[in-house]
N, C-alpha and C positions, 0 to 999 in steps of 0.2 A: 580286502576289497581291491581288485585289480582294475584300475582305470586306464583305458587306452585313449590317447589323444590322437585324433585324425587330422584336425585342421587347427591352425593357429595363424590368424591374420589380423589386419587392421581394418576397421570400419570407420569411414569418414562421414561427416554430416552431408546429407543430401538435401539440397535447397530447391530442387524441382523448378529451375528457371527463375527463382526469386533471389533478390539480393540477400546476402547473409545477414542475420540478426546481428546488430552491433557492427555493421559493415565498416564504419569509419573509426572503429576503436581497435587498436592493435593488442592491447593488454588490459587486464583488470587488476588494480592493486589489491592486495590482501588487506582486509580491514583489521582493526585491533582484535576483533573477536576471532577472525581466522588465525591470527598469529599466536593466540594463547591456547588454542586447542591442540590435540594430539598431532604431533608431526609423525604420523603413521598411517598405515592402511587399515581399514576395518572391513571384515568380510562376513557375509551372511548367506544362508542357503534357504531356498524355497523349493518345496517338492510338490509335483503335480501328477495326478493320476491321468491316464489316457481317457479321451483323446486330447492331444496337445498339438499346437501348430507346428509345421515343419520348421527346421532350422532356417531355411531360406526366408520364410515369412518373418521370423523373429529378427533376422539380420536386416531385412529391408525396413522394417518398422523402427528398429534401433537407429538406422541412418537418418530417417526422417525426424525422429525425436531429438537427435543430437543437433539438428538445425536450430532448435529453440533452447538448447542447453549446451552451448558451444564450449563452456569451460571444461567439460569432461573430455572433450577431444583435443584440448590444448596441452601445454607443457608449463612447468615451473620455470621462472626466469627472474630477471631484475630489470627495473627501469634505469634511466640514465643517472639516477641518484643512488642506485644500489639498493632500492627498496624491493622487497619480494612481490612478484606479480604472477598472474596467470597469463601466459602468452596465448592469444587466440590464433593458434597456428593451424588449426584443423588437421593436425597430424592424425587424429583418430583414436579409437579405443581398441583394446585387445579383445578379439572375439575367438573363443576356443570351442571346438566341437569334440566331444569325447563319448565313449560308450563303456558300459559294464555288462558283461555277459550274464551275470547272475540277476535274479529278480531283486527288486528293491528290498523287500521284506527279509530276504536271505542275506544280502550283502551289507545293508546299512545298519551300523550299530545304533541301538537305541540310546545308550549312554554316551556322553561326549567322548570323542575318540580322536587321536591324531590322524586317523584315516580320513576324517572330514576335510583335512587340508588338501586332499587330492581332488576335491570337488569344486575348487575355484582356483584361478591362476595364482601362482606364487608372486607376491608383491616385492620380493627382495631384489633390489638392484634394477628396477624397471623405471622407465620414463613415463609410461602411460599413467594417467590419473584415474582411469576407470578401466576395469577388466571384467569380462563376463565369460563364464563357461557353461555350456549346455551339455549335461551328461545324461545320456539316455540308457536306461536299464533294460534288461532282457524282457521284462514284463510290460514295457511301454512307459513306465514312470519316467518323468523328466525332473531332474534337479537343476535349478538355475542358481549358480553360485556367483556372487558379486564380490569384487575387491575394489574398494574406493578410497582414494586419498582424502583423509578427514579434513584437511585444511581447505579443500574446495567447498565442502558443504557439510552441514550437520545432519542429524537424523531426519527432521521434518523436511528439509530441502531435498535430501536424497530420495525420500519416499515420494515426494511430488514428482520427481523425475521418473522414478520407476513406475508410478501409476500412469503417467503420461505415455510411457513406452507401452504399457499394457493396453491402454485405450487405443493407441495407434495400431497395435498388432491385432486387436479384436475388431477393428473397423469402426470404432466409435469416433475416433479422431480427438482433437483437442477440445476439451470442455472447460469453460471458464477462462479467467484471465491468464495471459502468458506470464512466465516467471519474470520477476524484477531483478535486474542484474547490477544496478547502480549501487555499489557497496560503499560509496562515499556520501551519498545523499542524506542518509539518516544518521550518520555518525560524526557530524561536524562538532568540534569542541565549542563550548560556550565562551563568550567574551563578556566579562572576565571568567576565567575558569573557576569552578566551584567544586573542589575535591573534598567531599564530605566524609569519606571513609578511608580506611587503611587498605591500600591495594598492594603495597610492597610486602612480599612474603605470602600473599594470598593468591593473586593471579600472576604476578611477576616477581622475580627475585634477582639478586645481584650475581649469584653464581650457582652452578649446580654443585651439589654436595652428595656424599654417600649417606643415604638415609640410614638412621640408626636401626631401622627395622631389618636391615640386611643381616643383622646378627641372628635373626630367626631363620635364615635360609639354611641353617645347619639342621633344622628339624626334619628334613626329609623331602620327598618328592611332593609335588602339587598335583592334585587330581580334581576333576570337575564332576559334579553330580546334578542331575535334573530332578528337582523336588517338585512334585505336583501338588497344588492346593486347589481343592474343589471350591465351587462357589459357596457351598454350605459351610466349609471351613472358614473361608474369608468372611462370611456374614457373622460367624461366631466371634471372630477377631474384632470386627467392628462393634459388636455388642459389648465385648469386654472393654474396649477402649472408650466407649461413650462416657463422657465426663459429666456427671450430674451437677458438679459444682459450677461449671460454666455453661452448662446446657449446650454442649458442642458435640456434633458427630463428625468423626474423622473420615477422610477419604479411604478408598480401597488401597491406594498407594501408601498413604501414611501408616495405615494399620499393618499391612503386610511387611513393609520395610522395617517398621518398629519391631515386629515379631522376629524377623530374620536377623536384624542387627543384634538383638538380645540373644537369640539362639546361637548364632555364630560365636559371639563373645563367650558364652558358656562353654561351647565346644572347644574353644581355644584354651580354656582354663587359665585366663589371665589373672594377675594379682588385682585385688579389689581397689587398690590405690592408683592403678594405671588409668591414664586418660585415653579415651578412644573417641574417634570421630568418624562420620560417614559422609562421603562426598556425593552430593546430589545435584544433577543438572537442572537448571532453571531456564526455560525458553523465554527470550526477550520479546518474542512476537506477542506474548500474552501479558507482558509487563511494561513495555515502553509505550507511553500514551501521548507524549508531546515531542515530536510527532509520533503517531501510531505507525508501527512497522507492519505492513500488510503480510498476511500469511503466505503470499506468493513470493516473498523475498527469498532469493536464492543465495545462500552462503551460510556462514556460521553465525549464530546469534545466541550462544549459550554462555551462561556463567554458572557459578556453583555456590551452593549453600553447604556449610560445614557444621551441622549439629554435633556437639561434643559433650561428653559427660564422663564421670568416673565409672569404672567397671562395676563397683559395688552398687551404685545407684541404678545403672542400666539394668543389671540382672536382678536386683533385689526389690525395686519399686514396681508398682503396677504398670501394665501396658500403656495406660493412658498418659503416664509420665513421659514415656518415650515418644508416643504419637504427638503429644503437645510440643515437645522439644523440636521434632521435625517440622511440625506445622509452623511454629514461630520463626525458625531459622530460614525456612524457604520463603516465608512472607517478607522477610527483611530484604531479599534480593528483588527490589522493586524498581520503578522508574528512576527514582533518585539514585539508587545504587548503580544502575546501568549508566546513567549520565555522568556520575562521578568517575566511573572507570574510563569513559571516553575522554574526559578532560585529563585524567591522569596519564593515560596511554599516549596522548598527544603533547604532553608537557616535557620539559627538560628532565624532570625527575625520573622519567621512564627510560632515558637514554642509557643504552648498554645493558638493560635488564633482559632477562630471558624468562620464558614461561616456567611456572612451577610444575605444570603437568609434564611428567617424564614417561614416555612410552617404554623406556628401558627399565622401569621399576617393576620388578616381578613379585615383590613381597610387600604387602600393605600392612601386615600385623603391626600394631594392634588396631589399625583402622580398616575401613572398608570403602568401596566405591560402588555405586549402583547406577545402572543404565536401564531405563524403562522404555519399552515399546508398546505399552498397554494402550495408548491413545492413538497409535499410528494406524493408518488405513491398510493394514496388512491384508485384510480380506478383500480389498479392492484390487489386489495384485492378480488380476485375471487376464491372461493373454488370449482368451477366446475359447478355452476349453473347460473353464471352471476355475474357481479360486484354489489356492494352495491348500493341501491337506496337512501340511506341516511347515513350520518355519523355525529355524534355529540360528543363533549366532554361531559362527565357526568356532573351531577349537581354540580357546583363548585362556590358557591356564595361568592366570595371574592370581596369586594368593590374595584372597580378600575381595575379589571382583564378583559382583552380583549382576545378573541379567534377568529382567522380568519381561516375559512375552505372553500373549494370550494363549491359552490352552487350545489345542486343536483336537482334543479327545472327543469322540462322538458322545452326544448327550450331555456335555459339560459346558454349556454356554455360561460364560462368566468365570470359568476356572482360569488359573494362572500357573504357568511353569516358571520356576526359578532355577537358573543355572548358577550354581555356587561352587567356587574354586577355593580349596583349602589344602593344607598339608594333609597327607593321607590319614594319619592318626586322628587328627581333629575331624576330618570328614566322616570317619566312621562313627564318631560320637554324634555329629550333627545329624546323620541319617536316623539315629535312634530317638532323637529328641525334637526334631523339627516339626512334628505334628502334635506335640504335646501342648495342651492349653493350661497345664498346671504350672503356676508361677513359682511354686516353692519346692516341689519334689522332683522335677524332671531331671535334675542333675545330681540328686542325692546318691545315685548308684555309682557315680564316677568320682566325686571328690567332695571334701568339706573344707571350710575355711580354717586356716591356722590363725587363731585369734591373736597370737602374739606378734607375728610379723606380717599378717595380712597377705598371705600367699596361699594358693591352692595346694592342698595336700591330698594325695591319692588315698582312697579307701582301700583297705586290705581285706 
């Protein structure tokens, strides 16, 4: 896929004669939740069939939207005490216009591909906190690619900005409350502090270290596969996971993540005595209640749950065991946990600590990490010509990374696409078993357990 860039420029906030929002504030300090998230850029792609607005209309509406979301047009910096801040410099965001001569259906790979990286600006070595690229194909299809610095905002906050841009472009204008930018108002430590949980080694650590999972990097190349799960398949998973003993029905997220965690672990052929965990994001907007943080809060407000178990239990016990494990661990990340972390992050105990989240960690075996966009208003991303017909995270081949997004297949309302990155050999096995609902026999063709040393042994 040959992408030709024609324009690359800066777009600054347009205030239309009004005083800038936060006019008397020169910078916004990063909150404890901003500082523990990925120190990296995240990129996503939205595809639209014609008709679509002209680039000039999208540029003009972006400038107006930035007036309410000034952080994206700013820069990283430090205050007079050396603390990290977002400078409200109004320098602007990168705006790129590009074309592809071929039609979208001919040029765009269906499977995750490094060529996707050409559809959004490269984030390496840039100062801009937000970049966007409009790529128009020969058939009239428009792909809008975003590259966003994660420490400015998490998924829900970023989507609120993108939806606001869409509404501005489509002529609807701002609907509902403006974003809340005060990152300190909701995260004041308590007096006295009440640190009830262990946060050292969970969110913050004393030093970066070479993860022992790097030994697995010798296994080969990492590839990404899009696995589609129909609504019918997901409903079957939910029926399987229903626990009569506690009369509990598990959510779509809990059931599908449980299934994928088990399936990926089987495909990896890990020893039964190995411990595995999966990292799950938990949104504080739905957890913090005293005070409650409004959904309009703009910034990061995510923490993580880490369900863990032995491989033999994960792969050998029924699906509801894993679903219940996920349900309980996520539930533990509640208001008390968020408040405990705020107290810890502002205490002397956190001095000198660094985030455990490492954007340079490319191999997660025997663990996994999941990011879900299932509840995000992706279908509201309408610039005036209709909602996107396709949405994908950009190419992000981190072994053990899982992305869940709503399916855009025609006639499959409620279906889900899972983007799974694994070593190539493991991924081939995953493809063959990921739609199996058989708890006992789906891996029998590949290996059996060596009962003497509890390691997988290939079948001949």
